[in-house]
N, C-alpha and C positions, 0 to 999 in steps of 0.2 A: 151592070154590076158594080158595088162599090163595097170595098173592105175597110170598116172603120173600127177603131178601138175607143170604148167610151170611158168615162173618168173612173170607173171602177174596175178597169182592166178587161171587160168582155169584149170578145171579137164580135162584130157584127157582119154577115154577108147579106148585103141589102140589093134587092132588084130594082130595076128601073120603071117600076110602074107607080102610078099615083092612085089611092094611098099606096105606099111602099109595103112590101112584105118583107120580112128579113129572118134569117137564122142566126140564132146567138149561141156562142160558145162560151160557157162561164166555167173559167178554169180555177180549180181549187186544189192546190198541190198537184197530186198525181191522177185526180178525178177530172172529168169535163163533163159538165151539165149541158145538153144541147136541147134548145126548144126555139119554138116560133113566136115572132112578134109581128106587129103590124103597126103602120102609120095612121090607120083609123082608129081613133080613140076608144069607140064602143067595143071593136074588136080585141084591142090591146087590153081592156079590162076584163072582157071574158078570158082571154089567155091567162092573164095574172090571177084570176079567180079560181081556175082549174089547177093551177101550180103543177102542170104536167112537163116532164122532160124526160130525156132518155139520158142515162148516166153510163159513162164509160171510163175505163181506166185510160190515161193518155196514150200509152202505146198502143192499145187496142183500137182507139180512134184513129190514130195514125195510119195503121195498118188498113183498117177499114175504108178509110177515104183513099188510100191508094189503090184498092180494089175498085172501088166506084169510079176512080179515074180510068182505069184499065176499061171497065165496061163502056164507060161514056166515049172512050176514044175507039171502040169497036173491037177489042181485044177480049172478046167474050169466050168465057169457059162454061162449065154447067151451073149457073146461076138461077135458082128457081126458089121459091117460099115453099 
């Protein structure tokens, strides 16, 4: 995995596969848009067409990512959808 920041300030979390997949964090003041991208041009175009993202307040995303880390580290609580 690589973390990169592009020329417009978005943070990319990129996997090690080819074509790559990535999660992009698009920061706008106190809000962060999170969406998926791809190194495959056809898939990238499809993602861009649907313009789908999850939108979070910055502090909400930070708190949520901390919980995801706890889950991944095996410190499970009652997490179900």
